[in-house]
N, C-alpha and C positions, 0 to 999 in steps of 0.2 A: 766762225765759231761752230759749233757742230753739237747734237744732242745724246744723249747717253746711247750706247750700245750700237749706234748704227757710222758706216765709216763716213767721213765727208763728202757730201755731195758734189759732183761735178754740175755744171752748168745745166747738163742734158737732163739729169735727172732732178734737178730741182723743179724742172717746169713739167717731168710728167708724171708728178704725185697728185693721187687724189686720195683724201681723209678718208676714212670708214667713221661713224658716228658711233658713241655707245651713249645707252638712256638708262641703263641698269648698274646699280654697284655688280652683280654677281656676271658681269662680265667683264669685269677687273679681273685677271686671273691672281695678279700680285697681292692682292687684300687676301689674306687668310680668311677663312670661310667663319671664322668664329667671331672676326668681327663685324660680317658684314649682315647679322640680323640687325643689330645697332645703328648700322651706318646708313642701312637701310630705312628704318626710320624715320633718319632725320631726314633722307631724302626723300622723304613722302612729305613733309612740311614743306623744306625747300630743296627746290627742284634738281636733279644731278643731271648733268649733262658733257660729253668731253668726245674728244676723238682720239684714234691710234698716233694719230702726230705727237698733239699734246702730252698723251699719257706717256709717251716717248722719250720726252725730256726729263722724267721723273728719276733719279735715285734709287731704287724700292731698298738699297740696303741702308739709308739713310730716312730714320723716319721724321725727322725734321727737317726733311727737304724742303724746299720753298716753293718750288712747282707742287709736290704734295699738298703742302698747306694750302696753297691757291685755290688748288680743283676738286680735292678728295674732301667730301662730308668727315665734319667732328661731330662727335656726342655733346660738346658742350653746347652745339649749336641752338638746343634743345632748352637751355637756361632760361629762365623769365625775367627777361633783358631788352629793353629798349622798343622800338614801335615800329612799324612798319613803313609809314612814311614820315622819316625823320624830319626831312626839312618842309614839311605842308603843303607840299607841291601841289594838293589839292584846291589848296587856296589860291594859287595861279593860273587854275585850268578856266579856260575861259571858252572852251569846247570839246568834246572830245578827241583825245589827240592833241591838246592846243594848249601848251603853256605860255603865258607872256605876263614873265615878273619884271623884266626890266625896260625900259622903253626903246630902245634901240634891237631888240634879240627876242624872237621867238623860236619856240621848239615844238617840234609836228615828233611825236612819239609814234612812227610810223611802219613799228613792228613788235614784236611782243617775243622774238626768240633772241638768244645769242650762240653764236659759236659754240660756247661752252659755257659754265656757268661758274661765277667768281660766288668762293663762299661768302664773299664779305660785300657782294653787291646791296647797294642803297636801292635797288630796285626790284629785289626779289618778288616782291609782291605782283609782278609784273606778270611773274611767269605760274601764278597759281591760277587755278580752274575758272574761280570766281572774279576774275578780273576784268574790267571791260574800261581799263582806262586808254588803250591803245585802239586804236582805229586803222583799218586797212585802207578804208576812202577818205583820203586824203582832202578831198576836193573844200569842204569847209572851213579847214585849215588856210588852203591857199585865197579862199575868198577874205577870209578874215586878214590876214597879211596883206592882199592885195590893197583892203580897205583902210589899211594904216599906214599912211606914207612915213611917217616916223620909224618904219620898220626896215632898218638896213642888212640885220643880223638873221640867218635862221638856221637855226641847227637840227639836223636831223638826227635822229636819236630813237631810241626802245627801251629794250631790244638794241641789237644791230644792224645796222640800214642796210651794210654789202650782204644778208645775210636773203635781201629780198631778189628776186627776179631783175637782170637787167634792165629787162624792157618794163620794170616797174620804177628801177630807179632813172632810167631815162626820161620816163613821163612826167615825175617828180620834178627833178631837174631842171627838166624845160618850162614846167611850168611856172617852178621860181624865175627861171630866167627871162619869163616873161612879163615879170611885172620890175619896170623901171629902177624902182626904189630898193629894191633887194640886190645890194651890193656885194656880200658875202654868204655864200653858202657853205657851211660845217658839215662836215661827217663824222659822225662821231662813233668809232668802230675799233674793237679790239680783235679783227678778222688778221691784220697783218702779223700777231702770235698766234691767234687760236689756228689760222688757216689759210695762210700766205696764198696758196693758189688759189685763190677765189679772185685774187687780181693779176697773180701770174699769167693764169692760162685764159682769161675771159678777153678776147681782142675787142669784144662788142662793149664789153665796161671801160677798159682803155679809151676806146672811141668816145664813151659818153663822156667819162673826164676832162679827153683832148677838148671836144666841144662845148664844155660848158664851164671850164676854169678860163676863162679871158685874161687880156691882159690890165683889163681896168674892173673887172669884177670875178675874184678867184672863189676855187673852190679852196678849201682847207681839210683837210684829211688831220682828224684830232684824234691821233693814235692813241691806244693804252698798254704800254708794256711798262711791267711793274718788276722786274726783277732780269740781271744781264743776261742771265740763261734765255731768255725770250728771243735774244738778238742773235737767233742760227741762222744760218746762210740763207734759206727761203726767208725767212720774214725781212732780211736785211735787201735782197732781192725785191719782196713786193713792197717797200717802201721806197727804192729805186725806181720802180717801174711806176709806180705811182707819181714821184718825184717828174718823171720825164713826159707822164702824160700833164703835165700843168698843174698838178694839187702842191698846195703848200702844205708841208710836212711839220707838226710838232706834235709834245706829248704831254698826256696828263695823269695821273695815279693817284691814288691815296697812298697812303702810311700805313703800312699793315703789318700787325704783331707776326713776327716769322715768315716774313717775305721781306720785307728792305726796311726793317725797321732797326739798320745799323748802318752807320756813315759812311763806312769800306765801301759795303755792300751800294747805297743811294750813289753816293759819288760816281761810283764805275758806269751806275746805269746812267746817270746826267752825262760824263762825258764820253760815253758812246753813242750815245743818240746824238751829240752834238756832231761826232765824229762823221754820223750816216746822213745828217740833214735832215734832222726831226728830233729839234731842241726841246728840252723841258720848257713847259706851259706853266701849268699848277700843278703842284703836291697837295694834294687834299687831307687835312685832319679826316681820320676816320667817321662817320656819321655814326649815333648810336641807334645801328635799323636791329629791329628783332632778330634774332640769332648771332649777331655779330662779336657777341662779348668778349672770345678768343681771340678775335684779332683788332682787338681795340689798342689803342696808345694814347695814354694821356695828352695835354696838351705842352708841359713843361717841358717832358721827355721829348716829344717830338719835335720841338721846338731847338732841342739842344743838336738831335741826330739831323736835321734839317741844316744848321748852322754850321758843325761840322764837315759834314758831305761838301759846302760850299766854300773848303780853304782851299780846294786843289782844284786843277780845273779851267779853262780859260773861260771868259767871260760869257761866250755861247754856249757854254756848258752851266753855268748859274743865274740864269735867264727865270728858272723858276719863282714863283711865290706860294710861299705855304699858306694855304686860305680854311676857313670852314665855310660850308654851302651852307649856310644857316637859312631859317625862317625870313628872316629878313633882310638876307641880303651875302654877299662873298666875303667874310671876313678875314682880313690878313692878318697873321699873326705877325706883330713887326718886331718885336722884342721883350725878352725876358730878364728881370735880374734879380735880387736877392729877397723884392718886396714886393714886387709887381709885374703884370701882363700886360700888354702895351697892343693895341689893336686896332686895325683902322677900316674904315669901309671900304673895301677896293668897288664893288658895286653895293646900291641899295634898291631894294623894291621902293622904299618911300625917296624919293629923289633931294629930299633936306637932309637925309641924313647921309649921300655921298662924301667921301672923304674924311667923314668924322673921326677924331682920333676919339680912343678910351681907355680909360686904366681902371684896372683890376686887381684885386688883391692876388699873388701868386698862391696859388691852389696845385700842390705836385699830384693832387689823386684826378683833379677834373679832367673829365673827357672832352666837354662842351661845352658852349658860351652861358648856354641854361645853367651851368654850374658856379659861375665864377661872380663873386661879389663886387660890387663898383668901388673905386678908391676915392674917389670924385661924383659929385653931383652931375656932373654934365655925362658920365655914362651910365646907361640904361641897365635897369637891372631887369632880367628875361627870366619867367616862369611859366611854365605847362605848355611850351611848345613843343617841347621835345623831351616829355619825361623820360628818365630811364626807370628801368624796373616793371615797366608796363610792355608786355607784351600783347600783341595785337594778332597773333598769326592763325589762324586755325583752330578748332577742337580737335 
């Protein structure tokens, strides 16, 4: 698979490419001058960042191009809708840059920059000037993890950890590997999609992967591909390189209007991911984050898209779970019928809720768990944990 307007690269050209970053709408010549003023206004609130490689994936003759929808600001982002911390991550922050929601897993927010900024990002608050959630000094987080023997999984996230220097990545991974009870280290990254050469061209990074992903204690690359057109030859080369360095690769992505809210597109994405050794892991219901109204898909519609996408492909391409990352836990959408929506706690902040089955009245307009009405006494009602229509963005 190649990207528009460029010849199919051979393996040499794949490995020689270096991307150039773009941080201003004015530096994207394909955007008409009459649109730049309003899009710059959006970018002042929710940061814009891209690079020449990823912008080259866009078919600029198609105003509905999915890669364009993913990376180029839209005026509708300024609508008064959603909240910046839609899953209330602040409630599980135990130290700067450290989140501990589930017993066995700790998140280290170790970087506040991404290779590019997805317009629908649920952590866009991290890219705002006044944000102080991320810390470059993870020593307190390392000490916290070392002092909690129940923690077997650590997720490096942010921002994108693979934008850190290789030296810093090595220091963090080796510090975690020195903790006996940490068995899995996950790296959440969209760099294979945004800049595959971050992996392909860095022999030292590859050595870091090989040294820290061992037979009994693996490093997982939690990749983030949203659309089949992101699976270019360089992107596939990056995944192959990671696999050859001992990483286990899986993919997780949200269901986003205008990008992958089509069962054929989603099925093709899942199938291609399974072919390259990066099978689907989670499909997320989009969080009601400030600025994300143009990308929202109702729960029922999302379930129907997801179910239709799973009608083809091998079992490896149909492993994804369709879930909501709610403030109370990871809620799996298990089924929908004419009257009800059936949910189950796949993960839960409260251990007593783990595995709990819940039934809600069907609501075809509902975008989030908080909007659903319980259909029985055992299914809780959620209020005010992530209200829609409340914009917490800067003035």
